[in-house]
ZAMI-666999 format. One record per residue (C-alpha): residue number from 0; residue in three letters; x, y, z. Coordinates in nm, 3 decimals, always signed. Example, Ala and Ser with C-alpha at 12.3 -4.5 7.8 and 13.67 -1.06 7.14 Angstrom:
PT  num  residu       xx       yy       zz
PT    0     Ala   +1.230   -0.450   +0.780
PT    1     Ser   +1.367   -0.106   +0.714
END
This chain:
PT  num  residu       xx       yy       zz
PT    0     Met   -1.751   +2.192   -0.800
PT    1     Arg   -1.646   +1.887   -0.999
PT    2     Asn   -1.667   +2.081   -1.325
PT    3     Ile   -1.443   +2.356   -1.184
PT    4     Ile   -1.174   +2.103   -1.095
PT    5     Ile   -1.194   +1.925   -1.429
PT    6     Ser   -1.194   +2.253   -1.622
PT    7     Phe   -0.878   +2.362   -1.442
PT    8     Val   -0.702   +2.043   -1.545
PT    9     Val   -0.819   +2.058   -1.905
PT   10     Val   -0.734   +2.425   -1.962
PT   11     Phe   -0.389   +2.418   -1.805
PT   12     Phe   -0.268   +2.077   -1.914
PT   13     Ala   -0.466   +1.942   -2.206
PT   14     Ser   -0.419   +2.257   -2.414
PT   15     Ala   -0.045   +2.202   -2.432
PT   16     Leu   -0.102   +1.847   -2.549
PT   17     Leu   -0.348   +1.940   -2.823
PT   18     Thr   -0.060   +2.082   -3.026
PT   19     Ala   +0.121   +1.745   -3.019
PT   20     Gln   +0.079   +1.483   -3.285
PT   21     Ser   -0.285   +1.407   -3.226
PT   22     Gly   -0.300   +1.098   -3.443
PT   23     Ser   -0.134   +0.855   -3.202
PT   24     Asp   -0.324   +0.635   -2.961
PT   25     Val   -0.108   +0.761   -2.674
PT   26     Asn   -0.197   +1.125   -2.734
PT   27     Asn   -0.563   +1.041   -2.787
PT   28     Leu   -0.565   +0.853   -2.458
PT   29     Ile   -0.396   +1.142   -2.275
PT   30     Lys   -0.667   +1.379   -2.400
PT   31     Ala   -0.937   +1.135   -2.292
PT   32     Met   -0.788   +1.098   -1.944
PT   33     Leu   -0.762   +1.476   -1.895
PT   34     Ala   -1.116   +1.539   -2.017
PT   35     Glu   -1.423   +1.503   -1.798
PT   36     Thr   -1.460   +1.143   -1.673
PT   37     Pro   -1.635   +0.969   -1.379
PT   38     Leu   -1.304   +0.936   -1.189
PT   39     Glu   -1.408   +1.161   -0.904
PT   40     Glu   -1.756   +1.010   -0.868
PT   41     Asp   -1.609   +0.659   -0.859
PT   42     Leu   -1.371   +0.754   -0.580
PT   43     Gln   -1.644   +0.921   -0.377
PT   44     Glu   -1.866   +0.613   -0.410
PT   45     Leu   -1.588   +0.382   -0.298
PT   46     Cys   -1.484   +0.593   +0.000
PT   47     Asp   -1.809   +0.745   +0.124
PT   48     Glu   -2.063   +0.478   +0.036
PT   49     Ile   -1.858   +0.158   +0.085
PT   50     Gly   -1.603   +0.295   +0.333
PT   51     Gly   -1.306   +0.119   +0.492
PT   52     Arg   -1.241   -0.221   +0.336
PT   53     Val   -1.056   -0.466   +0.562
PT   54     Thr   -1.006   -0.793   +0.376
PT   55     Gly   -1.273   -1.036   +0.490
PT   56     Ser   -1.524   -0.769   +0.591
PT   57     Ala   -1.866   -0.711   +0.437
PT   58     Ser   -1.749   -0.374   +0.303
PT   59     Asn   -1.452   -0.539   +0.135
PT   60     Glu   -1.679   -0.790   -0.033
PT   61     Ala   -1.903   -0.502   -0.143
PT   62     Ser   -1.602   -0.329   -0.296
PT   63     Val   -1.517   -0.639   -0.498
PT   64     Glu   -1.867   -0.637   -0.645
PT   65     Trp   -1.837   -0.262   -0.703
PT   66     Gly   -1.505   -0.295   -0.887
PT   67     Phe   -1.634   -0.584   -1.096
PT   68     Arg   -1.941   -0.383   -1.194
PT   69     Lys   -1.736   -0.075   -1.286
PT   70     Phe   -1.518   -0.273   -1.525
PT   71     Glu   -1.821   -0.452   -1.665
PT   72     Glu   -1.993   -0.118   -1.731
PT   73     Ala   -1.676   +0.003   -1.904
PT   74     Gly   -1.716   -0.285   -2.151
PT   75     Val   -1.393   -0.467   -2.074
PT   76     Lys   -1.346   -0.835   -1.997
PT   77     Val   -1.347   -0.882   -1.619
PT   78     Trp   -1.331   -1.167   -1.371
PT   79     Lys   -1.280   -1.234   -1.001
PT   80     Gln   -0.971   -1.426   -0.901
PT   81     Ala   -1.032   -1.625   -0.583
PT   82     Phe   -0.747   -1.682   -0.340
PT   83     Glu   -0.705   -1.790   +0.020
PT   84     Met   -0.624   -1.551   +0.303
PT   85     Pro   -0.445   -1.730   +0.591
PT   86     Val   -0.644   -1.578   +0.880
PT   87     Leu   -0.937   -1.349   +0.952
PT   88     Trp   -0.892   -1.055   +1.191
PT   89     Leu   -1.159   -0.786   +1.212
PT   90     Pro   -1.127   -0.546   +1.509
PT   91     Glu   -1.445   -0.444   +1.689
PT   92     Ala   -1.350   -0.246   +2.001
PT   93     Cys   -1.039   -0.160   +2.199
PT   94     Lys   -1.062   +0.007   +2.541
PT   95     Gly   -0.774   +0.081   +2.774
PT   96     Lys   -0.728   +0.226   +3.122
PT   97     Val   -0.423   +0.375   +3.293
PT   98     Ser   -0.413   +0.388   +3.673
PT   99     Gly   -0.167   +0.462   +3.952
PT  100     Gly   +0.006   +0.798   +3.912
PT  101     Leu   -0.267   +0.880   +3.661
PT  102     Asp   -0.625   +0.765   +3.620
PT  103     Phe   -0.769   +0.799   +3.270
PT  104     Glu   -0.878   +0.610   +2.958
PT  105     Pro   -0.634   +0.668   +2.670
PT  106     Leu   -0.723   +0.645   +2.304
PT  107     Leu   -0.566   +0.340   +2.142
PT  108     Val   -0.607   +0.070   +1.878
PT  109     Ala   -0.462   -0.277   +1.838
PT  110     Lys   -0.218   -0.369   +1.567
PT  111     Tyr   -0.317   -0.637   +1.318
PT  112     Gln   -0.349   -0.991   +1.456
PT  113     Thr   -0.330   -0.895   +1.822
PT  114     Ala   -0.536   -1.166   +1.989
PT  115     Pro   -0.865   -1.051   +2.143
PT  116     Gly   -0.881   -1.062   +2.520
PT  117     Ala   -0.798   -0.870   +2.838
PT  118     Tyr   -0.439   -0.772   +2.917
PT  119     Lys   -0.286   -0.619   +3.228
PT  120     Gly   +0.065   -0.508   +3.322
PT  121     Thr   +0.290   -0.231   +3.451
PT  122     Phe   +0.409   +0.032   +3.206
PT  123     Val   +0.783   +0.047   +3.146
PT  124     Asp   +0.935   +0.358   +2.987
PT  125     Ile   +1.159   +0.205   +2.722
PT  126     Gly   +1.247   +0.533   +2.547
PT  127     Phe   +1.282   +0.479   +2.172
PT  128     Gly   +1.334   +0.106   +2.227
PT  129     Thr   +1.703   +0.065   +2.148
PT  130     Glu   +1.906   -0.235   +2.265
PT  131     Glu   +2.056   -0.012   +2.536
PT  132     Asp   +1.709   +0.097   +2.651
PT  133     Phe   +1.603   -0.265   +2.691
PT  134     Gln   +1.925   -0.365   +2.865
PT  135     Asn   +1.894   -0.079   +3.115
PT  136     Asn   +1.537   -0.186   +3.200
PT  137     Gln   +1.575   -0.563   +3.168
PT  138     Ala   +1.438   -0.649   +3.512
PT  139     Lys   +1.133   -0.424   +3.465
PT  140     Val   +1.049   -0.533   +3.110
PT  141     Lys   +0.983   -0.901   +3.175
PT  142     Ser   +0.606   -0.973   +3.186
PT  143     Asn   +0.512   -0.605   +3.155
PT  144     Phe   +0.414   -0.358   +2.883
PT  145     Val   +0.683   -0.142   +2.725
PT  146     Leu   +0.578   +0.210   +2.624
PT  147     Val   +0.775   +0.324   +2.318
PT  148     Glu   +0.846   +0.685   +2.229
PT  149     Thr   +0.840   +0.781   +1.858
PT  150     Asp   +0.920   +1.072   +1.629
PT  151     Ile   +0.646   +1.251   +1.438
PT  152     Cys   +0.584   +1.115   +1.087
PT  153     Phe   +0.578   +1.384   +0.819
PT  154     Asp   +0.615   +1.183   +0.498
PT  155     Ile   +0.684   +0.842   +0.346
PT  156     Asn   +1.042   +0.847   +0.478
PT  157     Gly   +0.891   +0.882   +0.823
PT  158     Leu   +0.672   +0.579   +0.755
PT  159     Phe   +0.970   +0.360   +0.665
PT  160     Ala   +1.152   +0.488   +0.975
PT  161     Glu   +0.850   +0.392   +1.185
PT  162     Tyr   +0.833   +0.042   +1.037
PT  163     Thr   +1.205   +0.000   +1.101
PT  164     Gln   +1.182   +0.117   +1.461
PT  165     Ala   +0.881   -0.105   +1.526
PT  166     Ala   +1.052   -0.413   +1.382
PT  167     Lys   +1.355   -0.363   +1.605
PT  168     Val   +1.139   -0.301   +1.912
PT  169     Glu   +0.936   -0.616   +1.844
PT  170     Met   +1.252   -0.825   +1.825
PT  171     Leu   +1.389   -0.681   +2.148
PT  172     Ala   +1.059   -0.702   +2.334
PT  173     Glu   +1.040   -1.071   +2.252
PT  174     Lys   +1.405   -1.121   +2.351
PT  175     Tyr   +1.354   -0.953   +2.689
PT  176     Glu   +1.018   -1.127   +2.747
PT  177     Ala   +0.785   -0.829   +2.758
PT  178     Lys   +0.414   -0.899   +2.787
PT  179     Gly   +0.327   -0.651   +2.514
PT  180     Ile   +0.412   -0.325   +2.338
PT  181     Val   +0.238   +0.012   +2.328
PT  182     Phe   +0.372   +0.246   +2.060
PT  183     Met   +0.321   +0.620   +2.084
PT  184     Ser   +0.132   +0.735   +1.774
PT  185     Thr   +0.362   +0.913   +1.529
PT  186     Arg   +0.074   +1.150   +1.438
PT  187     Pro   -0.048   +1.434   +1.664
PT  188     Asn   -0.400   +1.546   +1.755
PT  189     Gly   -0.522   +1.210   +1.880
PT  190     Leu   -0.485   +1.048   +1.537
PT  191     Leu   -0.475   +0.667   +1.538
PT  192     Tyr   -0.382   +0.420   +1.267
PT  193     Arg   -0.307   +0.052   +1.215
PT  194     Phe   -0.060   -0.167   +1.027
PT  195     Ile   +0.090   -0.512   +1.041
PT  196     Thr   +0.374   -0.621   +1.266
PT  197     Ser   +0.704   -0.767   +1.149
PT  198     Lys   +0.564   -1.114   +1.222
PT  199     Gly   +0.282   -1.076   +0.971
PT  200     Val   -0.003   -1.306   +1.062
PT  201     Glu   +0.178   -1.470   +1.355
PT  202     Val   +0.197   -1.210   +1.633
PT  203     Pro   +0.360   -1.343   +1.953
PT  204     Met   +0.250   -1.061   +2.184
PT  205     Pro   -0.022   -0.793   +2.193
PT  206     Gln   +0.069   -0.462   +2.032
PT  207     Phe   -0.115   -0.131   +2.044
PT  208     Val   -0.086   +0.226   +1.914
PT  209     Met   -0.177   +0.494   +2.171
PT  210     Ala   -0.271   +0.853   +2.091
PT  211     Arg   +0.045   +1.063   +2.093
PT  212     Glu   -0.080   +1.307   +2.355
PT  213     Asp   -0.193   +1.027   +2.588
PT  214     Ala   +0.137   +0.840   +2.552
PT  215     Lys   +0.333   +1.159   +2.626
PT  216     Arg   +0.122   +1.213   +2.935
PT  217     Cys   +0.211   +0.863   +3.054
PT  218     Leu   +0.582   +0.910   +2.981
PT  219     Arg   +0.596   +1.240   +3.170
PT  220     Thr   +0.442   +1.067   +3.471
PT  221     Leu   +0.678   +0.768   +3.452
PT  222     Arg   +0.975   +1.003   +3.426
PT  223     Lys   +0.868   +1.172   +3.747
PT  224     Gly   +0.917   +0.835   +3.917
PT  225     Gln   +0.550   +0.737   +3.947
PT  226     Asp   +0.419   +0.392   +3.855
PT  227     Leu   +0.145   +0.329   +3.601
PT  228     Glu   -0.069   +0.019   +3.553
PT  229     Phe   -0.215   -0.055   +3.213
PT  230     Val   -0.529   -0.257   +3.139
PT  231     Val   -0.673   -0.310   +2.793
PT  232     Lys   -0.964   -0.511   +2.654
PT  233     Leu   -0.975   -0.597   +2.285
PT  234     Arg   -1.269   -0.739   +2.096
PT  235     Ala   -1.206   -0.873   +1.748
PT  236     Arg   -1.364   -1.127   +1.515
PT  237     Val   -1.104   -1.387   +1.429
PT  238     Gly   -1.108   -1.697   +1.213
PT  239     Gln   -0.904   -1.935   +1.007
PT  240     Glu   -0.835   -1.939   +0.634
PT  241     Phe   -1.101   -1.779   +0.414
PT  242     Thr   -1.153   -1.694   +0.047
PT  243     Ser   -1.106   -1.343   -0.086
PT  244     His   -1.099   -1.208   -0.442
PT  245     Asn   -0.895   -0.987   -0.669
PT  246     Val   -1.078   -0.812   -0.951
PT  247     Ile   -0.895   -0.854   -1.283
PT  248     Ala   -0.994   -0.680   -1.607
PT  249     Glu   -0.830   -0.705   -1.947
PT  250     Ile   -0.801   -0.538   -2.284
PT  251     Thr   -0.657   -0.808   -2.508
PT  252     Gly   -0.364   -0.717   -2.729
PT  253     Ser   -0.410   -0.696   -3.106
PT  254     Glu   -0.069   -0.829   -3.216
PT  255     Phe   +0.085   -1.005   -2.915
PT  256     Pro   -0.212   -1.105   -2.698
PT  257     Glu   -0.008   -1.361   -2.502
PT  258     Glu   +0.228   -1.085   -2.381
PT  259     Val   +0.087   -0.914   -2.072
PT  260     Leu   +0.132   -0.592   -1.878
PT  261     Val   -0.028   -0.590   -1.533
PT  262     Ile   -0.110   -0.255   -1.375
PT  263     Gly   -0.277   -0.250   -1.037
PT  264     Ala   -0.381   -0.084   -0.713
PT  265     His   -0.505   -0.253   -0.399
PT  266     Leu   -0.874   -0.247   -0.323
PT  267     Asp   -0.854   -0.332   +0.048
PT  268     Ser   -0.780   -0.082   +0.324
PT  269     Trp   -0.787   -0.052   +0.699
PT  270     Ala   -1.114   +0.068   +0.844
PT  271     Leu   -1.024   +0.357   +1.073
PT  272     Gly   -1.067   +0.586   +0.770
PT  273     Thr   -1.219   +0.513   +0.430
PT  274     Gly   -0.908   +0.414   +0.234
PT  275     Ala   -0.900   +0.722   +0.011
PT  276     Asn   -0.529   +0.791   -0.050
PT  277     Asp   -0.447   +0.432   +0.044
PT  278     Asn   -0.555   +0.326   -0.204
PT  279     Gly   -0.899   +0.414   -0.335
PT  280     Cys   -0.772   +0.700   -0.550
PT  281     Asn   -0.555   +0.463   -0.753
PT  282     Val   -0.825   +0.196   -0.771
PT  283     Ser   -1.037   +0.462   -0.940
PT  284     Met   -0.740   +0.537   -1.167
PT  285     Met   -0.727   +0.176   -1.291
PT  286     Ile   -1.098   +0.174   -1.367
PT  287     Asp   -1.084   +0.508   -1.547
PT  288     Ile   -0.789   +0.410   -1.767
PT  289     Ala   -0.966   +0.092   -1.876
PT  290     Arg   -1.288   +0.285   -1.935
PT  291     Gln   -1.128   +0.556   -2.148
PT  292     Met   -0.921   +0.310   -2.351
PT  293     Lys   -1.235   +0.117   -2.434
PT  294     Lys   -1.439   +0.431   -2.498
PT  295     Ser   -1.170   +0.568   -2.732
PT  296     Gly   -1.151   +0.242   -2.925
PT  297     Ile   -0.784   +0.198   -2.837
PT  298     Val   -0.652   -0.159   -2.862
PT  299     Pro   -0.293   -0.204   -2.744
PT  300     Lys   -0.054   -0.437   -2.926
PT  301     Arg   +0.002   -0.630   -2.603
PT  302     Thr   -0.258   -0.728   -2.345
PT  303     Ile   -0.309   -0.486   -2.057
PT  304     Arg   -0.454   -0.629   -1.737
PT  305     Phe   -0.600   -0.402   -1.472
PT  306     Ala   -0.579   -0.552   -1.123
PT  307     Leu   -0.765   -0.446   -0.811
PT  308     Trp   -0.566   -0.645   -0.558
PT  309     Asn   -0.702   -0.765   -0.227
PT  310     Gly   -0.528   -0.865   +0.095
PT  311     Glu   -0.246   -0.616   +0.032
PT  312     Glu   -0.246   -0.464   +0.378
PT  313     Gln   -0.193   -0.801   +0.546
PT  314     Gly   +0.100   -0.901   +0.323
PT  315     Tyr   +0.014   -0.860   -0.051
PT  316     Phe   -0.168   -1.193   -0.055
PT  317     Gly   -0.377   -1.112   -0.363
PT  318     Ser   -0.083   -1.027   -0.588
PT  319     Leu   +0.111   -1.322   -0.447
PT  320     Ala   -0.181   -1.547   -0.546
PT  321     Tyr   -0.177   -1.399   -0.897
PT  322     Thr   +0.192   -1.481   -0.946
PT  323     Lys   +0.129   -1.836   -0.829
PT  324     Glu   -0.175   -1.892   -1.052
PT  325     Tyr   -0.002   -1.745   -1.359
PT  326     Glu   +0.342   -1.882   -1.276
PT  327     Lys   +0.374   -2.074   -1.603
PT  328     Ser   +0.309   -1.762   -1.810
PT  329     Leu   +0.522   -1.514   -1.617
PT  330     Asp   +0.787   -1.528   -1.891
PT  331     Lys   +0.524   -1.353   -2.104
PT  332     His   +0.454   -1.087   -1.840
PT  333     Lys   +0.651   -0.793   -1.976
PT  334     Leu   +0.581   -0.541   -1.700
PT  335     Ala   +0.404   -0.510   -1.366
PT  336     Leu   +0.313   -0.171   -1.219
PT  337     Ser   +0.181   -0.088   -0.871
PT  338     Val   +0.034   +0.254   -0.792
PT  339     Asp   +0.008   +0.283   -0.414
PT  340     Ile   +0.152   +0.605   -0.270
PT  341     Gly   -0.155   +0.826   -0.266
PT  342     Ser   -0.268   +1.110   -0.488
PT  343     Gly   +0.030   +1.345   -0.477
PT  344     Pro   +0.183   +1.434   -0.815
PT  345     Ile   +0.369   +1.146   -0.981
PT  346     Ile   +0.733   +1.252   -1.018
PT  347     Gly   +0.866   +0.931   -1.170
PT  348     Phe   +0.884   +0.559   -1.103
PT  349     Phe   +1.089   +0.324   -0.889
PT  350     Thr   +1.242   +0.063   -1.121
PT  351     Asn   +1.314   -0.195   -0.850
PT  352     Gly   +1.662   -0.307   -0.947
PT  353     Arg   +1.607   -0.279   -1.324
PT  354     Asp   +1.843   -0.005   -1.449
PT  355     Glu   +1.743   -0.073   -1.808
PT  356     Leu   +1.393   +0.060   -1.741
PT  357     Ile   +1.513   +0.415   -1.677
PT  358     Pro   +1.588   +0.520   -2.039
PT  359     Ile   +1.269   +0.344   -2.151
PT  360     Leu   +1.067   +0.548   -1.901
PT  361     Asp   +1.239   +0.867   -2.012
PT  362     Glu   +1.113   +0.793   -2.363
PT  363     Leu   +0.763   +0.681   -2.262
PT  364     Leu   +0.702   +0.986   -2.042
PT  365     Ser   +0.789   +1.238   -2.312
PT  366     Pro   +0.424   +1.273   -2.430
PT  367     Val   +0.330   +1.385   -2.076
PT  368     Asp   +0.635   +1.598   -2.005
PT  369     Thr   +0.412   +1.903   -1.947
PT  370     Leu   +0.239   +1.733   -1.654
PT  371     Ser   +0.539   +1.683   -1.424
PT  372     Asn   +0.917   +1.679   -1.389
PT  373     Tyr   +1.025   +1.315   -1.372
PT  374     Leu   +1.313   +1.144   -1.199
PT  375     Asn   +1.312   +0.766   -1.225
PT  376     Ile   +1.497   +0.590   -0.942
PT  377     Asn   +1.643   +0.240   -0.943
PT  378     Asn   +1.551   +0.149   -0.585
PT  379     Pro   +1.362   -0.169   -0.494
PT  380     Ile   +1.033   -0.106   -0.313
PT  381     Ile   +0.903   -0.354   -0.056
PT  382     Gly   +0.559   -0.313   +0.092
PT  383     Thr   +0.314   -0.322   -0.198
PT  384     Asp   +0.191   -0.534   -0.488
PT  385     Asn   +0.496   -0.508   -0.714
PT  386     Phe   +0.685   -0.723   -0.464
PT  387     Asp   +0.602   -1.075   -0.582
PT  388     Phe   +0.654   -0.978   -0.945
PT  389     Met   +0.996   -0.850   -0.839
PT  390     Leu   +1.073   -1.182   -0.666
PT  391     Gln   +0.957   -1.360   -0.981
PT  392     Gly   +1.207   -1.165   -1.190
PT  393     Val   +0.941   -0.976   -1.387
PT  394     Pro   +1.030   -0.614   -1.478
PT  395     Asn   +0.827   -0.403   -1.237
PT  396     Leu   +0.758   -0.044   -1.138
PT  397     Val   +0.609   +0.150   -0.849
PT  398     Ala   +0.483   +0.502   -0.912
PT  399     Asn   +0.671   +0.763   -0.709
PT  400     His   +0.464   +1.055   -0.580
PT  401     Lys   +0.524   +1.378   -0.398
PT  402     Pro   +0.422   +1.314   -0.035
PT  403     Ala   +0.116   +1.545   -0.038
PT  404     Met   -0.126   +1.413   +0.227
PT  405     Tyr   -0.009   +1.052   +0.219
PT  406     Gly   +0.227   +1.015   +0.515
PT  407     Pro   +0.031   +1.195   +0.788
PT  408     Asn   -0.292   +1.013   +0.695
PT  409     Tyr   -0.142   +0.670   +0.621
PT  410     His   -0.368   +0.392   +0.755
PT  411     Ala   -0.529   +0.651   +0.980
PT  412     Ala   -0.879   +0.764   +1.070
PT  413     Ser   -0.810   +1.073   +0.859
PT  414     Asp   -0.757   +0.884   +0.530
PT  415     Thr   -1.079   +1.015   +0.380
PT  416     Tyr   -1.202   +1.146   +0.046
PT  417     Asp   -1.144   +1.513   +0.134
PT  418     Lys   -0.767   +1.449   +0.166
PT  419     Val   -0.729   +1.340   -0.198
PT  420     Asp   -0.555   +1.579   -0.437
PT  421     Leu   -0.810   +1.551   -0.716
PT  422     Val   -0.620   +1.771   -0.962
PT  423     Ser   -0.301   +1.568   -0.924
PT  424     Leu   -0.497   +1.241   -0.939
PT  425     Lys   -0.636   +1.347   -1.277
PT  426     Lys   -0.288   +1.420   -1.409
PT  427     Asn   -0.148   +1.102   -1.256
PT  428     Thr   -0.410   +0.900   -1.441
PT  429     Ala   -0.296   +1.050   -1.773
PT  430     Ile   +0.071   +0.988   -1.686
PT  431     Val   +0.015   +0.621   -1.601
PT  432     Ala   -0.210   +0.567   -1.904
PT  433     Ala   +0.045   +0.718   -2.144
PT  434     Met   +0.337   +0.523   -2.000
PT  435     Val   +0.157   +0.188   -1.998
PT  436     Leu   +0.007   +0.220   -2.345
PT  437     Gly   +0.343   +0.332   -2.482
PT  438     Phe   +0.511   +0.028   -2.328
PT  439     Ala   +0.238   -0.206   -2.455
PT  440     Asn   +0.286   -0.076   -2.809
PT  441     Gly   +0.665   -0.059   -2.802
PT  442     Asp   +0.937   -0.316   -2.853
PT  443     Tyr   +1.085   -0.340   -2.504
PT  444     Asn   +1.163   -0.706   -2.471
PT  445     Leu   +1.323   -0.706   -2.127
PT  446     Pro   +1.429   -1.048   -1.997
PT  447     Arg   +1.282   -1.206   -1.688
PT  448     His   +1.548   -1.252   -1.421
PT  449     Asp   +1.622   -1.599   -1.287
PT  450     Arg   +1.661   -1.669   -0.914
PT  451     Ala   +2.030   -1.583   -0.918
PT  452     Gly   +1.948   -1.251   -1.084
PT  453     Val   +1.686   -1.169   -0.821
PT  454     Gln   +1.925   -1.266   -0.542
PT  455     Asn   +2.190   -1.043   -0.695
PT  456     Met   +1.944   -0.753   -0.689
PT  457     Ile   +1.862   -0.826   -0.321
PT  458     Asp   +2.231   -0.833   -0.230
PT  459     Lys   +2.324   -0.527   -0.438
PT  460     His   +2.054   -0.311   -0.284
PT  461     Lys   +2.090   -0.458   +0.067
PT  462     Ile   +1.719   -0.519   +0.119
PT  463     Glu   +1.735   -0.833   +0.333
PT  464     Phe   +1.655   -0.639   +0.652
PT  465     Ser   +1.359   -0.467   +0.484
PT  466     Met   +1.231   -0.805   +0.367
PT  467     Arg   +1.262   -0.937   +0.722
PT  468     Met   +1.086   -0.625   +0.848
PT  469     Phe   +0.786   -0.710   +0.630
PT  470     Asn   +0.805   -1.083   +0.715
PT  471     Val   +0.883   -1.193   +0.358
PT  472     Trp   +1.247   -1.300   +0.384
PT  473     Asp   +1.195   -1.657   +0.506
PT  474     Ser   +0.946   -1.733   +0.229
PT  475     Trp   +1.204   -1.619   -0.029
PT  476     Val   +1.473   -1.834   +0.129
PT  477     Asp   +1.257   -2.148   +0.147
PT  478     Lys   +1.134   -2.085   -0.212
PT  479     Ser   +0.767   -2.071   -0.120
PT  480     Arg   +0.773   -1.720   -0.265
PT  481     Gly   +0.941   -1.604   -0.584
PT  482     Ile   +1.115   -1.769   -0.876
PT  483     Thr   +1.273   -2.102   -0.786
PT  484     Asn   +1.542   -2.151   -1.052
END
């Protein structure tokens, strides 16, 4: 089966590239990426054998060793970068019961950092959780659980809408003194998922996601005028600060070794699924690009670092730690790239407030113009490992993909190996490899922005609310995060 998939890619896409100027390193690397490689086997190992990889878990630690070994076997320089995670939270079991007008046990999971324990309260139908909804139910909300209706999530736009709704509901629930929040799952068919709250690691009240069908059943009953009591017991292993690791590999530049490009994907995942589209597929991409560059004898003019970040799901702690450790050399970091939106076809890059990157990308993507139609967009992305490079003023990119299977399976039990678009992943790997090597060998001396420049980008693109939504605004304001002058 693997050979069928690889053959399809090679015949349809590599043949067009064979007629190009074959002497360049970029074209040689494209051919290597589109040929048969261990990309698929690596991904299957990571997802099926190691599984979900919550930072701080045994499986996460196993994935660090796995990533280190893969780079070592590829023959590239590799090391582990230790950093501190602020808290440990590993869920073990979550069991709820609804009684009163109904009597059943709904499917649900806790959101990150909900404190373990037993909780009890009356359900309050809060609709979609607007200010008006809370005002109309003010007397009922205090000391009880609000049940929040949601729209179905179809794609990444739906994900951002869900994060926005959740952040507003959290603020209002705290304002009106609710005991806790239960969100209707935005995915049908009993699918559950997990992500952080807008408070990051400091969660003031318990929050849960309930299976869509079960939540609708509860809402229909409440809207008939019947009361519902809600009881939930959560078991989780919690702890204080602990050490985690990024895996960093490097191919040192031949002419400007002190100038660095960092390309990365996050190694950690939630554990309901096996972290396939988020983000094992792109972890495997990083390893395969390094492997094929080394195997082809390609040495870039500038140093390329391959990062498998950890702690991303809890707030990009691994990439934040990198920017702090290498703070004195960030002027020499010429580009940072994050690949973190699944395995759908890459259709361009987000340039994160750097207009000047768009014509450069148009040039760099020309050797792979048969693999996709590209549109590069100057929007800042918050929510992945480009973020702290962006706050540090370093030119940075996020790969933009067609939605494919990403949105419906995001952080969910269904994020498994069989949902990965293996043909597109193969092409994506060639696209990223060509773009990065072209940048490393080119003369694109883009300046690092100072703090005023970063603030101007924040103001121009109106991303303060989004930064608050991901609990990263205050750390920018107090200068504990980002460039300081």
